[in-house]
N, C-alpha and C positions, 0 to 999 in steps of 0.2 A: 943567726941567717933564718935559722930554725924558726923563731917565732912568724917571722916576716911569709915563708911559705906554709905555712898554716892556718895564716891571718888570709893568705889570697887565696887558699882551697875553701875556706870559710866564705870568704865574698863570694865565689866562683858560684858556692852550692846555693846562697840566699839569691841570687840573680837568676840561676836558674828557676827554681823554687818562683817566682815571682813570674816569671814569662809563663809557663805552664798554666800559672793563677789564671794572669789574663786572656790565656788562649781560652782555656776553660767556661769562662766566662762568656765571651765572645761565640762560642758554638752552643752554646742553650739552647733549643728550643724554645720557640715563641707559643707561648698558650693559644690554642685555637679557642678554645672558649671562657666564658667569663662566668665567674659566678650570677647563678640566679636567671642564667637567659637559656633555653632548652636549645641543643643541637640539631641541627640541622636532618632528616635522616631520606635516603637516596632511596627511593622507591624502584624494587626490581619490578623488570620488562616482563609481564606477565597478562594472559589476556583479561583480566582486570582493569590494569592499566590503558584507558579511554585513549592514550597516544602510541599504545605497542602499534596496533593494528598498521593504524598509518605509518608507521616509520617503515614497519614491515611491506606493506602491501602499498602504498599513496591512500590520502583521503578519497573515498569515494562517493559515489550517490546512488540513492537506486529508489529504480519506479516500475510501474505497473503498466502497461497497455492495454486498454478491451473497453466494455467485453466480445468477444467474438462468437456467434451463434454456429461458425462453421469452421470444424479443427484444422480442414487445411490451411484456412487462412491463419490462423495461430500460429502453425508451424512454418510456413512462407514466412511469415515477420520475424520470429524467430531466429531460423536463417540466417536474414539478413542481419539481424544483431549480432549475431554468433559470428560469421563473417569480420565483422568489425574488431575481434576478438575480444568480446565482453562475455562474461560470466551469464547465463537464463536458462529460465527454467518456463515451464507452459502449466498450468493451474486450472483445473477442470473444479466446477461448481452447478449444482441445479437451484435454479430460483424460477419461483412461481411469478408468474407477468398475464398482465392485464390483457387478454386477447381484442377483445370488445365490449360494449355494454346495451344490455338488452331494456329494451323497455315496454313495460306490460301492463295490464290491468288484470289483476288477480283475485281469488274468493266472489267469484260471480256462481250465484245458486244455482243455475241449470245452461243447459244451450239454450233453450227457447232466448233467456234473458242476456246472454251472450251475444246472441245474433241482434234482440234489440237495439243493444249498446252499439253493435257493430253496422248497422244500417242509420243512426245517429250518426255517426262516424264516419263514413259515406259522404254525408251529406253536407260534413264541415270540410271536406278533401283533406281529411288528416296526412293524406298518404296511403300507404298498404299495410296494409296489416291480417293476420287471422288469427283463428280460432284452434285453439290445441281440441281436439274431440277425445282423447283419450290418454291414461296414465298418470299419473299423481299429479300433473300441471292442468288438468283437463277442465277446457269453458274459462280458461285461460286465454286474453289476446295480447296477442306480441305487437307491437307497434316497429318492429326493427331495432336493428345491431348495429353501433354507431363505433366506430374506432375511435373518436373524438369524444372525451367526458364534457364537454361543454357542450355539445351535440345535444346529447343524450341529456342532459338536464332541462335546455331549451323546450324539446320533444315531451319532456314529463310535464314540465310547466306548463306549456300549450295545452297536454289533456286534462289535466287537472284545473284549469280556466275552464272548460268545457265542462266542470263538473263531474269529474273518472276520475277513480282517487288512482293514478298512475306511480307506476316506481319504474326504476332503475336499476340492475345488478351488473356487478364486473363479473365476466364471463372469466374465470382461471387457466391457466394453463402452466404443464411444469417444462421446463425445458434446459437444454444444457446448455451454459456457455464457458468459454475459456477466456485466460487470463495470461499474459506473459511478463514476467517478470524478468530484468536486468538490471545489473550493475554497472556504472561507465565513472570514469575517474571524475573527480569533481571537474567540473565547470565543463565537461568534455561535447556536450549538446547535443546526442545522440539523433538520427534524425527518424528517431523510429514513427513519430507520427506521418511522414513523409513519405516513409517504407508500406505504412498503414494503407494511405490512399491509394496508392501506387496498383498494390493486389486488390485492396477489395473497395473499389470506390461509395459502396452502397453501405456499407459496415459505419456505424455510426460509434466514434471509441474514442476513448479521452487518454492522454498521460498522467495518471496520479503519484506522486512521490509517497513513497514507503520506508518503513523502518527499517536499515540497516540489521540492527541488532537482531532480525529473523536471520540471518543469513549462516549458513554451516562451511566449516570447511573444508573445500575438497582438491587435494593438494596444493597448487599456489594461488587458487583461486577461492573465491568464495560463490557458495552457492544458495539459494532461498531452501529452508526446509521443505522443501516439496522432491514432486518424481524431478530425477535428475533431466536432462535434454543430453543427448550425446552427442558427438560431434561428427560422429562417425553413420 
């Protein structure tokens, strides 16, 4: 009887070990990689991650509208854009522009020679002209100012056809212009151009896409790296 009990205890012990062995094999973790294949690394959500800004703020498009020769017009357009709860800035810059083109005959040796040329031009009915009597351009004959370059060229070629060494020169001036930069959600189609035309119909402006990477973060919105226009 004693031998039977010992045999049963030994059999139960072997059965328990078999059950534990099976359970351990079933619960073993499955390898996540295989030999020779590199693992994938999840990049952290940093400013260098091109998707991080889009996740935080939503994809946006960036534009600039201008140029405006009136700061007031630029401020009013910026105000309309700001009222749509969009980030906006105003930039100012100096630009050299051609005001008009002067057609002239220079290097005339004397006032008497200039008068002789002027009499011939009068007979040819070339239009208005005048002789400069003093200063660094003394004895130069001017044949008018033209806002259109093509007209200045045609006038110059006609005077040359008459036998005189006419030239034209652009008269440049420095002017301050203003550009309005703004950001909008992707596909929002902000009617900035329509607002501009309503504020200043005479302004010849255009909307130009710009690089959103030029923005700096201000609070929860992105602003261009220039003077911030306060909404107050």
